[in-house]
PDB file of N, CA, C and O in Angstrom:
ATOM      1  N   MET A   1      -3.985  16.418 -22.359  1.00  0.00           N
ATOM      2  CA  MET A   1      -4.396  15.458 -22.946  1.00  0.00           C
ATOM      3  C   MET A   1      -3.945  14.098 -22.240  1.00  0.00           C
ATOM      4  O   MET A   1      -2.875  13.822 -21.699  1.00  0.00           O
ATOM      5  N   VAL A   2      -5.203  13.270 -22.431  1.00  0.00           N
ATOM      6  CA  VAL A   2      -5.108  12.016 -21.557  1.00  0.00           C
ATOM      7  C   VAL A   2      -4.506  11.096 -22.764  1.00  0.00           C
ATOM      8  O   VAL A   2      -4.744  11.038 -23.970  1.00  0.00           O
ATOM      9  N   LYS A   3      -3.431  10.261 -21.706  1.00  0.00           N
ATOM     10  CA  LYS A   3      -2.770   9.210 -22.828  1.00  0.00           C
ATOM     11  C   LYS A   3      -3.043   7.735 -21.653  1.00  0.00           C
ATOM     12  O   LYS A   3      -3.295   7.656 -20.451  1.00  0.00           O
ATOM     13  N   TYR A   4      -2.879   6.951 -22.514  1.00  0.00           N
ATOM     14  CA  TYR A   4      -2.584   5.387 -22.135  1.00  0.00           C
ATOM     15  C   TYR A   4      -1.660   4.596 -22.108  1.00  0.00           C
ATOM     16  O   TYR A   4      -0.970   4.660 -23.125  1.00  0.00           O
ATOM     17  N   ILE A   5      -1.277   3.724 -21.235  1.00  0.00           N
ATOM     18  CA  ILE A   5       0.031   2.723 -21.484  1.00  0.00           C
ATOM     19  C   ILE A   5      -0.659   1.641 -20.987  1.00  0.00           C
ATOM     20  O   ILE A   5      -1.234   1.753 -19.905  1.00  0.00           O
ATOM     21  N   PHE A   6      -0.702   0.366 -21.755  1.00  0.00           N
ATOM     22  CA  PHE A   6      -1.109  -0.825 -21.019  1.00  0.00           C
ATOM     23  C   PHE A   6       0.077  -1.809 -21.239  1.00  0.00           C
ATOM     24  O   PHE A   6       0.791  -2.054 -22.211  1.00  0.00           O
ATOM     25  N   VAL A   7       0.016  -2.260 -20.018  1.00  0.00           N
ATOM     26  CA  VAL A   7       1.084  -3.733 -19.625  1.00  0.00           C
ATOM     27  C   VAL A   7       0.271  -4.959 -20.091  1.00  0.00           C
ATOM     28  O   VAL A   7      -0.835  -5.114 -19.572  1.00  0.00           O
ATOM     29  N   THR A   8       0.642  -5.736 -20.897  1.00  0.00           N
ATOM     30  CA  THR A   8       0.018  -6.629 -21.200  1.00  0.00           C
ATOM     31  C   THR A   8       1.320  -8.045 -21.194  1.00  0.00           C
ATOM     32  O   THR A   8       2.515  -7.932 -21.469  1.00  0.00           O
ATOM     33  N   GLY A   9       0.684  -9.109 -20.849  1.00  0.00           N
ATOM     34  CA  GLY A   9       1.848 -10.350 -21.191  1.00  0.00           C
ATOM     35  C   GLY A   9       0.900 -11.673 -21.299  1.00  0.00           C
ATOM     36  O   GLY A   9      -0.330 -11.639 -21.334  1.00  0.00           O
ATOM     37  N   GLY A  10       1.662 -12.774 -21.344  1.00  0.00           N
ATOM     38  CA  GLY A  10       0.846 -14.225 -21.364  1.00  0.00           C
ATOM     39  C   GLY A  10      -0.017 -14.157 -19.907  1.00  0.00           C
ATOM     40  O   GLY A  10      -0.279 -13.229 -19.142  1.00  0.00           O
ATOM     41  N   VAL A  11      -0.293 -15.445 -19.908  1.00  0.00           N
ATOM     42  CA  VAL A  11      -1.200 -15.706 -19.017  1.00  0.00           C
ATOM     43  C   VAL A  11      -0.459 -16.503 -17.589  1.00  0.00           C
ATOM     44  O   VAL A  11      -1.019 -16.707 -16.512  1.00  0.00           O
ATOM     45  N   THR A  12       0.500 -16.745 -17.848  1.00  0.00           N
ATOM     46  CA  THR A  12       1.163 -17.230 -16.794  1.00  0.00           C
ATOM     47  C   THR A  12       1.598 -16.440 -15.448  1.00  0.00           C
ATOM     48  O   THR A  12       2.537 -15.732 -15.810  1.00  0.00           O
ATOM     49  N   SER A  13       1.434 -16.288 -14.483  1.00  0.00           N
ATOM     50  CA  SER A  13       1.756 -15.795 -13.279  1.00  0.00           C
ATOM     51  C   SER A  13       3.231 -15.311 -12.800  1.00  0.00           C
ATOM     52  O   SER A  13       4.023 -16.054 -13.380  1.00  0.00           O
ATOM     53  N   SER A  14       3.635 -14.784 -12.341  1.00  0.00           N
ATOM     54  CA  SER A  14       5.299 -14.119 -11.998  1.00  0.00           C
ATOM     55  C   SER A  14       6.005 -14.039 -13.170  1.00  0.00           C
ATOM     56  O   SER A  14       7.133 -14.505 -13.327  1.00  0.00           O
ATOM     57  N   LEU A  15       5.129 -13.243 -14.296  1.00  0.00           N
ATOM     58  CA  LEU A  15       6.153 -12.668 -15.143  1.00  0.00           C
ATOM     59  C   LEU A  15       6.842 -11.370 -14.970  1.00  0.00           C
ATOM     60  O   LEU A  15       7.819 -11.076 -15.659  1.00  0.00           O
ATOM     61  N   GLY A  16       6.237 -10.401 -13.850  1.00  0.00           N
ATOM     62  CA  GLY A  16       6.425  -9.681 -14.069  1.00  0.00           C
ATOM     63  C   GLY A  16       6.070  -8.582 -14.353  1.00  0.00           C
ATOM     64  O   GLY A  16       6.773  -7.575 -14.278  1.00  0.00           O
ATOM     65  N   LYS A  17       4.454  -8.658 -14.867  1.00  0.00           N
ATOM     66  CA  LYS A  17       3.859  -7.641 -15.398  1.00  0.00           C
ATOM     67  C   LYS A  17       3.218  -6.479 -14.208  1.00  0.00           C
ATOM     68  O   LYS A  17       3.092  -5.267 -14.386  1.00  0.00           O
ATOM     69  N   GLY A  18       2.931  -7.127 -13.187  1.00  0.00           N
ATOM     70  CA  GLY A  18       2.700  -6.384 -12.207  1.00  0.00           C
ATOM     71  C   GLY A  18       3.568  -5.438 -11.615  1.00  0.00           C
ATOM     72  O   GLY A  18       3.186  -4.385 -11.106  1.00  0.00           O
ATOM     73  N   ILE A  19       4.823  -5.849 -11.692  1.00  0.00           N
ATOM     74  CA  ILE A  19       5.748  -5.133 -10.940  1.00  0.00           C
ATOM     75  C   ILE A  19       5.965  -4.190 -11.991  1.00  0.00           C
ATOM     76  O   ILE A  19       5.727  -3.022 -11.682  1.00  0.00           O
ATOM     77  N   ILE A  20       6.378  -4.418 -13.218  1.00  0.00           N
ATOM     78  CA  ILE A  20       6.718  -3.499 -14.320  1.00  0.00           C
ATOM     79  C   ILE A  20       5.552  -2.273 -14.327  1.00  0.00           C
ATOM     80  O   ILE A  20       5.871  -1.086 -14.249  1.00  0.00           O
ATOM     81  N   ALA A  21       4.380  -2.664 -14.417  1.00  0.00           N
ATOM     82  CA  ALA A  21       3.326  -1.378 -14.174  1.00  0.00           C
ATOM     83  C   ALA A  21       3.464  -0.478 -13.052  1.00  0.00           C
ATOM     84  O   ALA A  21       3.334   0.746 -13.090  1.00  0.00           O
ATOM     85  N   ALA A  22       3.766  -1.272 -11.948  1.00  0.00           N
ATOM     86  CA  ALA A  22       3.928  -0.558 -10.505  1.00  0.00           C
ATOM     87  C   ALA A  22       5.306   0.578 -11.001  1.00  0.00           C
ATOM     88  O   ALA A  22       5.328   1.804 -10.896  1.00  0.00           O
ATOM     89  N   SER A  23       6.153  -0.158 -11.440  1.00  0.00           N
ATOM     90  CA  SER A  23       7.456   0.619 -11.462  1.00  0.00           C
ATOM     91  C   SER A  23       7.282   2.068 -12.922  1.00  0.00           C
ATOM     92  O   SER A  23       7.757   3.203 -12.916  1.00  0.00           O
ATOM     93  N   LEU A  24       6.479   1.415 -13.923  1.00  0.00           N
ATOM     94  CA  LEU A  24       6.332   2.482 -14.593  1.00  0.00           C
ATOM     95  C   LEU A  24       5.364   3.594 -13.990  1.00  0.00           C
ATOM     96  O   LEU A  24       5.620   4.761 -14.285  1.00  0.00           O
ATOM     97  N   ALA A  25       4.613   3.409 -13.426  1.00  0.00           N
ATOM     98  CA  ALA A  25       3.757   4.421 -12.322  1.00  0.00           C
ATOM     99  C   ALA A  25       4.467   4.841 -11.653  1.00  0.00           C
ATOM    100  O   ALA A  25       4.158   6.015 -11.448  1.00  0.00           O
ATOM    101  N   LYS A  26       5.480   4.513 -11.038  1.00  0.00           N
ATOM    102  CA  LYS A  26       6.067   5.265  -9.790  1.00  0.00           C
ATOM    103  C   LYS A  26       6.844   6.228 -10.501  1.00  0.00           C
ATOM    104  O   LYS A  26       6.802   7.402 -10.133  1.00  0.00           O
ATOM    105  N   LEU A  27       7.700   5.810 -11.684  1.00  0.00           N
ATOM    106  CA  LEU A  27       8.620   6.572 -12.365  1.00  0.00           C
ATOM    107  C   LEU A  27       8.111   7.827 -12.886  1.00  0.00           C
ATOM    108  O   LEU A  27       8.628   8.934 -12.735  1.00  0.00           O
ATOM    109  N   MET A  28       6.907   7.508 -13.596  1.00  0.00           N
ATOM    110  CA  MET A  28       5.954   8.794 -14.094  1.00  0.00           C
ATOM    111  C   MET A  28       5.596   9.727 -12.967  1.00  0.00           C
ATOM    112  O   MET A  28       5.833  10.933 -13.022  1.00  0.00           O
ATOM    113  N   GLN A  29       4.968   9.082 -11.858  1.00  0.00           N
ATOM    114  CA  GLN A  29       4.514   9.969 -10.711  1.00  0.00           C
ATOM    115  C   GLN A  29       5.788  11.049 -10.008  1.00  0.00           C
ATOM    116  O   GLN A  29       5.632  12.067  -9.334  1.00  0.00           O
ATOM    117  N   ALA A  30       7.151  10.329 -10.497  1.00  0.00           N
ATOM    118  CA  ALA A  30       8.268  11.361  -9.729  1.00  0.00           C
ATOM    119  C   ALA A  30       8.647  12.308 -10.580  1.00  0.00           C
ATOM    120  O   ALA A  30       9.271  13.287 -10.172  1.00  0.00           O
ATOM    121  N   ARG A  31       8.224  12.099 -12.272  1.00  0.00           N
ATOM    122  CA  ARG A  31       8.217  12.993 -13.218  1.00  0.00           C
ATOM    123  C   ARG A  31       7.196  14.328 -13.095  1.00  0.00           C
ATOM    124  O   ARG A  31       7.304  15.300 -13.843  1.00  0.00           O
ATOM    125  N   GLY A  32       6.232  14.220 -12.076  1.00  0.00           N
ATOM    126  CA  GLY A  32       5.161  14.908 -11.724  1.00  0.00           C
ATOM    127  C   GLY A  32       3.778  14.796 -12.779  1.00  0.00           C
ATOM    128  O   GLY A  32       2.992  15.704 -13.050  1.00  0.00           O
ATOM    129  N   LEU A  33       3.763  13.323 -13.287  1.00  0.00           N
ATOM    130  CA  LEU A  33       2.499  13.143 -14.281  1.00  0.00           C
ATOM    131  C   LEU A  33       1.638  12.388 -13.099  1.00  0.00           C
ATOM    132  O   LEU A  33       2.081  11.667 -12.205  1.00  0.00           O
ATOM    133  N   ASN A  34       0.294  12.763 -13.360  1.00  0.00           N
ATOM    134  CA  ASN A  34      -0.739  12.164 -12.453  1.00  0.00           C
ATOM    135  C   ASN A  34      -0.805  10.869 -12.953  1.00  0.00           C
ATOM    136  O   ASN A  34      -0.912  10.929 -14.178  1.00  0.00           O
ATOM    137  N   VAL A  35      -0.785   9.541 -12.480  1.00  0.00           N
ATOM    138  CA  VAL A  35      -1.035   8.393 -12.486  1.00  0.00           C
ATOM    139  C   VAL A  35      -2.290   7.788 -12.054  1.00  0.00           C
ATOM    140  O   VAL A  35      -2.649   8.276 -10.982  1.00  0.00           O
ATOM    141  N   THR A  36      -3.232   6.736 -12.588  1.00  0.00           N
ATOM    142  CA  THR A  36      -4.255   5.932 -12.156  1.00  0.00           C
ATOM    143  C   THR A  36      -3.420   4.779 -12.391  1.00  0.00           C
ATOM    144  O   THR A  36      -2.486   5.007 -13.159  1.00  0.00           O
ATOM    145  N   ILE A  37      -3.503   3.528 -11.913  1.00  0.00           N
ATOM    146  CA  ILE A  37      -3.110   2.173 -12.044  1.00  0.00           C
ATOM    147  C   ILE A  37      -4.384   1.838 -12.123  1.00  0.00           C
ATOM    148  O   ILE A  37      -5.272   2.429 -11.509  1.00  0.00           O
ATOM    149  N   GLN A  38      -4.599   0.658 -13.048  1.00  0.00           N
ATOM    150  CA  GLN A  38      -5.672  -0.422 -12.729  1.00  0.00           C
ATOM    151  C   GLN A  38      -5.393  -1.692 -13.059  1.00  0.00           C
ATOM    152  O   GLN A  38      -4.535  -1.945 -13.905  1.00  0.00           O
ATOM    153  N   LYS A  39      -6.034  -2.564 -12.476  1.00  0.00           N
ATOM    154  CA  LYS A  39      -5.483  -3.922 -12.907  1.00  0.00           C
ATOM    155  C   LYS A  39      -7.140  -4.504 -13.656  1.00  0.00           C
ATOM    156  O   LYS A  39      -8.218  -4.042 -13.283  1.00  0.00           O
ATOM    157  N   PHE A  40      -7.027  -5.352 -14.513  1.00  0.00           N
ATOM    158  CA  PHE A  40      -8.131  -6.057 -14.901  1.00  0.00           C
ATOM    159  C   PHE A  40      -7.687  -7.678 -14.965  1.00  0.00           C
ATOM    160  O   PHE A  40      -6.806  -8.038 -15.747  1.00  0.00           O
ATOM    161  N   ASP A  41      -8.192  -8.373 -14.310  1.00  0.00           N
ATOM    162  CA  ASP A  41      -7.830  -9.974 -14.148  1.00  0.00           C
ATOM    163  C   ASP A  41      -9.173 -10.838 -13.868  1.00  0.00           C
ATOM    164  O   ASP A  41     -10.190 -10.617 -13.210  1.00  0.00           O
ATOM    165  N   PRO A  42      -8.664 -12.056 -14.763  1.00  0.00           N
ATOM    166  CA  PRO A  42      -9.952 -12.782 -14.987  1.00  0.00           C
ATOM    167  C   PRO A  42     -10.384 -13.263 -13.843  1.00  0.00           C
ATOM    168  O   PRO A  42     -11.604 -13.332 -13.696  1.00  0.00           O
ATOM    169  N   TYR A  43      -9.519 -13.702 -12.782  1.00  0.00           N
ATOM    170  CA  TYR A  43     -10.056 -14.260 -11.910  1.00  0.00           C
ATOM    171  C   TYR A  43     -10.686 -13.437 -10.492  1.00  0.00           C
ATOM    172  O   TYR A  43     -10.550 -13.868  -9.346  1.00  0.00           O
ATOM    173  N   ILE A  44     -11.374 -12.204 -10.853  1.00  0.00           N
ATOM    174  CA  ILE A  44     -11.833 -11.188  -9.883  1.00  0.00           C
ATOM    175  C   ILE A  44     -12.708 -11.426  -8.976  1.00  0.00           C
ATOM    176  O   ILE A  44     -12.839 -10.729  -7.970  1.00  0.00           O
ATOM    177  N   ASN A  45     -13.595 -12.738  -9.327  1.00  0.00           N
ATOM    178  CA  ASN A  45     -14.295 -13.078  -8.149  1.00  0.00           C
ATOM    179  C   ASN A  45     -13.733 -14.259  -7.404  1.00  0.00           C
ATOM    180  O   ASN A  45     -14.363 -14.573  -6.394  1.00  0.00           O
ATOM    181  N   VAL A  46     -12.622 -15.007  -7.718  1.00  0.00           N
ATOM    182  CA  VAL A  46     -11.959 -15.944  -7.096  1.00  0.00           C
ATOM    183  C   VAL A  46     -11.213 -15.420  -6.097  1.00  0.00           C
ATOM    184  O   VAL A  46     -10.455 -14.466  -6.276  1.00  0.00           O
ATOM    185  N   ASP A  47     -11.395 -16.075  -4.852  1.00  0.00           N
ATOM    186  CA  ASP A  47     -10.522 -15.677  -3.472  1.00  0.00           C
ATOM    187  C   ASP A  47      -8.939 -16.175  -3.771  1.00  0.00           C
ATOM    188  O   ASP A  47      -8.594 -17.345  -3.932  1.00  0.00           O
ATOM    189  N   PRO A  48      -8.110 -15.048  -3.802  1.00  0.00           N
ATOM    190  CA  PRO A  48      -6.772 -15.592  -4.092  1.00  0.00           C
ATOM    191  C   PRO A  48      -5.902 -16.297  -3.221  1.00  0.00           C
ATOM    192  O   PRO A  48      -4.845 -16.851  -3.523  1.00  0.00           O
ATOM    193  N   GLY A  49      -6.452 -16.222  -2.105  1.00  0.00           N
ATOM    194  CA  GLY A  49      -6.025 -16.887  -0.842  1.00  0.00           C
ATOM    195  C   GLY A  49      -5.921 -18.571  -1.152  1.00  0.00           C
ATOM    196  O   GLY A  49      -5.026 -19.323  -0.767  1.00  0.00           O
ATOM    197  N   THR A  50      -7.051 -18.897  -1.924  1.00  0.00           N
ATOM    198  CA  THR A  50      -7.433 -20.322  -2.242  1.00  0.00           C
ATOM    199  C   THR A  50      -6.612 -21.104  -3.104  1.00  0.00           C
ATOM    200  O   THR A  50      -6.513 -22.327  -3.003  1.00  0.00           O
ATOM    201  N   LEU A  51      -5.813 -20.160  -4.254  1.00  0.00           N
ATOM    202  CA  LEU A  51      -5.204 -20.561  -5.082  1.00  0.00           C
ATOM    203  C   LEU A  51      -3.897 -20.966  -4.716  1.00  0.00           C
ATOM    204  O   LEU A  51      -3.300 -20.532  -3.730  1.00  0.00           O
ATOM    205  N   ASN A  52      -3.406 -21.900  -5.609  1.00  0.00           N
ATOM    206  CA  ASN A  52      -2.143 -22.560  -5.005  1.00  0.00           C
ATOM    207  C   ASN A  52      -1.069 -21.675  -5.581  1.00  0.00           C
ATOM    208  O   ASN A  52      -0.962 -21.260  -6.735  1.00  0.00           O
ATOM    209  N   PRO A  53      -0.054 -21.409  -4.208  1.00  0.00           N
ATOM    210  CA  PRO A  53       1.131 -20.251  -4.017  1.00  0.00           C
ATOM    211  C   PRO A  53       2.062 -20.176  -5.282  1.00  0.00           C
ATOM    212  O   PRO A  53       2.517 -19.180  -5.845  1.00  0.00           O
ATOM    213  N   TYR A  54       2.251 -21.812  -5.633  1.00  0.00           N
ATOM    214  CA  TYR A  54       3.486 -22.027  -6.316  1.00  0.00           C
ATOM    215  C   TYR A  54       2.813 -21.868  -7.969  1.00  0.00           C
ATOM    216  O   TYR A  54       3.565 -21.378  -8.811  1.00  0.00           O
ATOM    217  N   GLU A  55       1.613 -22.227  -8.333  1.00  0.00           N
ATOM    218  CA  GLU A  55       0.999 -21.881  -9.417  1.00  0.00           C
ATOM    219  C   GLU A  55       0.778 -20.421  -9.878  1.00  0.00           C
ATOM    220  O   GLU A  55       0.757 -20.153 -11.079  1.00  0.00           O
ATOM    221  N   HIS A  56       0.653 -19.700  -9.149  1.00  0.00           N
ATOM    222  CA  HIS A  56      -0.054 -18.316  -8.820  1.00  0.00           C
ATOM    223  C   HIS A  56       0.932 -17.305  -8.234  1.00  0.00           C
ATOM    224  O   HIS A  56       1.200 -16.251  -8.812  1.00  0.00           O
ATOM    225  N   GLY A  57       1.418 -17.641  -7.155  1.00  0.00           N
ATOM    226  CA  GLY A  57       2.342 -16.698  -6.253  1.00  0.00           C
ATOM    227  C   GLY A  57       1.299 -16.558  -5.171  1.00  0.00           C
ATOM    228  O   GLY A  57       0.197 -17.080  -5.004  1.00  0.00           O
ATOM    229  N   GLU A  58       2.216 -15.425  -4.292  1.00  0.00           N
ATOM    230  CA  GLU A  58       1.651 -15.102  -2.987  1.00  0.00           C
ATOM    231  C   GLU A  58       0.132 -14.113  -3.374  1.00  0.00           C
ATOM    232  O   GLU A  58      -0.331 -13.642  -4.413  1.00  0.00           O
ATOM    233  N   CYS A  59      -0.194 -14.121  -2.260  1.00  0.00           N
ATOM    234  CA  CYS A  59      -1.741 -12.869  -2.308  1.00  0.00           C
ATOM    235  C   CYS A  59      -1.323 -11.966  -1.131  1.00  0.00           C
ATOM    236  O   CYS A  59      -0.698 -12.367  -0.149  1.00  0.00           O
ATOM    237  N   TYR A  60      -1.720 -10.753  -1.332  1.00  0.00           N
ATOM    238  CA  TYR A  60      -1.830  -9.855  -0.674  1.00  0.00           C
ATOM    239  C   TYR A  60      -2.875  -9.173   0.387  1.00  0.00           C
ATOM    240  O   TYR A  60      -3.878  -8.608  -0.050  1.00  0.00           O
ATOM    241  N   VAL A  61      -2.626  -9.237   1.726  1.00  0.00           N
ATOM    242  CA  VAL A  61      -4.067  -8.947   2.579  1.00  0.00           C
ATOM    243  C   VAL A  61      -3.889  -7.223   2.714  1.00  0.00           C
ATOM    244  O   VAL A  61      -2.861  -6.639   3.053  1.00  0.00           O
ATOM    245  N   THR A  62      -5.092  -6.659   2.375  1.00  0.00           N
ATOM    246  CA  THR A  62      -5.255  -5.280   2.510  1.00  0.00           C
ATOM    247  C   THR A  62      -5.701  -4.949   3.968  1.00  0.00           C
ATOM    248  O   THR A  62      -6.121  -5.832   4.716  1.00  0.00           O
ATOM    249  N   ASP A  63      -5.593  -3.627   4.347  1.00  0.00           N
ATOM    250  CA  ASP A  63      -5.906  -3.406   5.839  1.00  0.00           C
ATOM    251  C   ASP A  63      -7.428  -3.816   5.923  1.00  0.00           C
ATOM    252  O   ASP A  63      -7.569  -4.256   7.064  1.00  0.00           O
ATOM    253  N   ASP A  64      -8.189  -3.856   5.502  1.00  0.00           N
ATOM    254  CA  ASP A  64      -9.654  -4.339   5.704  1.00  0.00           C
ATOM    255  C   ASP A  64      -9.618  -5.887   5.589  1.00  0.00           C
ATOM    256  O   ASP A  64     -10.753  -6.358   5.650  1.00  0.00           O
ATOM    257  N   GLY A  65      -8.495  -6.946   5.418  1.00  0.00           N
ATOM    258  CA  GLY A  65      -8.248  -8.396   5.417  1.00  0.00           C
ATOM    259  C   GLY A  65      -8.841  -8.968   4.396  1.00  0.00           C
ATOM    260  O   GLY A  65      -9.221 -10.134   4.510  1.00  0.00           O
ATOM    261  N   ALA A  66      -9.021  -8.290   3.263  1.00  0.00           N
ATOM    262  CA  ALA A  66      -9.233  -9.003   1.923  1.00  0.00           C
ATOM    263  C   ALA A  66      -8.268  -9.628   1.229  1.00  0.00           C
ATOM    264  O   ALA A  66      -7.444  -8.773   0.906  1.00  0.00           O
ATOM    265  N   GLU A  67      -8.037 -10.412   0.938  1.00  0.00           N
ATOM    266  CA  GLU A  67      -7.114 -11.182   0.111  1.00  0.00           C
ATOM    267  C   GLU A  67      -7.282 -10.868  -1.273  1.00  0.00           C
ATOM    268  O   GLU A  67      -8.307 -10.960  -1.949  1.00  0.00           O
ATOM    269  N   THR A  68      -5.794 -10.367  -1.703  1.00  0.00           N
ATOM    270  CA  THR A  68      -6.499  -9.745  -3.208  1.00  0.00           C
ATOM    271  C   THR A  68      -4.872 -10.637  -3.857  1.00  0.00           C
ATOM    272  O   THR A  68      -4.138 -11.340  -3.162  1.00  0.00           O
ATOM    273  N   ASP A  69      -4.686 -10.312  -5.330  1.00  0.00           N
ATOM    274  CA  ASP A  69      -3.600 -10.189  -5.884  1.00  0.00           C
ATOM    275  C   ASP A  69      -2.385  -9.840  -5.428  1.00  0.00           C
ATOM    276  O   ASP A  69      -2.552  -8.925  -4.622  1.00  0.00           O
ATOM    277  N   LEU A  70      -0.925 -10.183  -5.567  1.00  0.00           N
ATOM    278  CA  LEU A  70      -0.232  -9.530  -5.134  1.00  0.00           C
ATOM    279  C   LEU A  70      -0.028  -8.293  -5.846  1.00  0.00           C
ATOM    280  O   LEU A  70       0.092  -7.282  -5.154  1.00  0.00           O
ATOM    281  N   ASP A  71       0.034  -8.184  -7.099  1.00  0.00           N
ATOM    282  CA  ASP A  71       0.134  -7.016  -7.844  1.00  0.00           C
ATOM    283  C   ASP A  71      -0.327  -5.595  -6.893  1.00  0.00           C
ATOM    284  O   ASP A  71       0.363  -4.576  -6.868  1.00  0.00           O
ATOM    285  N   LEU A  72      -1.361  -5.729  -6.286  1.00  0.00           N
ATOM    286  CA  LEU A  72      -2.143  -4.871  -5.666  1.00  0.00           C
ATOM    287  C   LEU A  72      -0.962  -4.557  -4.691  1.00  0.00           C
ATOM    288  O   LEU A  72      -0.439  -3.443  -4.732  1.00  0.00           O
ATOM    289  N   GLY A  73      -0.564  -5.437  -3.886  1.00  0.00           N
ATOM    290  CA  GLY A  73       0.178  -4.936  -2.731  1.00  0.00           C
ATOM    291  C   GLY A  73       1.832  -4.224  -3.458  1.00  0.00           C
ATOM    292  O   GLY A  73       2.614  -3.545  -2.793  1.00  0.00           O
ATOM    293  N   HIS A  74       1.982  -4.508  -4.556  1.00  0.00           N
ATOM    294  CA  HIS A  74       3.237  -3.704  -5.185  1.00  0.00           C
ATOM    295  C   HIS A  74       2.562  -2.167  -5.199  1.00  0.00           C
ATOM    296  O   HIS A  74       3.060  -1.114  -4.804  1.00  0.00           O
ATOM    297  N   TYR A  75       1.122  -2.446  -5.854  1.00  0.00           N
ATOM    298  CA  TYR A  75       0.786  -0.665  -5.987  1.00  0.00           C
ATOM    299  C   TYR A  75       0.715   0.053  -4.891  1.00  0.00           C
ATOM    300  O   TYR A  75       0.800   1.274  -5.023  1.00  0.00           O
ATOM    301  N   GLU A  76       0.557  -0.475  -3.645  1.00  0.00           N
ATOM    302  CA  GLU A  76       0.117   0.140  -2.787  1.00  0.00           C
ATOM    303  C   GLU A  76       1.564   0.298  -1.813  1.00  0.00           C
ATOM    304  O   GLU A  76       1.729   1.345  -1.186  1.00  0.00           O
ATOM    305  N   ARG A  77       2.497  -0.717  -1.745  1.00  0.00           N
ATOM    306  CA  ARG A  77       3.789  -0.048  -1.376  1.00  0.00           C
ATOM    307  C   ARG A  77       4.740   0.865  -2.353  1.00  0.00           C
ATOM    308  O   ARG A  77       5.702   1.452  -1.856  1.00  0.00           O
ATOM    309  N   PHE A  78       4.440   0.975  -3.805  1.00  0.00           N
ATOM    310  CA  PHE A  78       5.079   1.877  -4.590  1.00  0.00           C
ATOM    311  C   PHE A  78       4.216   3.147  -4.171  1.00  0.00           C
ATOM    312  O   PHE A  78       4.459   4.248  -4.664  1.00  0.00           O
TER     313      PHE A  78
END
């Protein structure tokens, strides 16, 4: 049976929504569950590298050089 868990929060960056989602996914994987994590973000077409890091936080650079949201870095490292 497929089950869904949604992590939601305010619009302010750096509240910890992404790290909570990544941590929950890792804990569920450790218990043998199959987990797929997805991030839905309103600025999907904006380059995070051009956003002010004081307002948004740092960006994560993938292996292919793309600048993405830091949450994707949390997902990759976990």
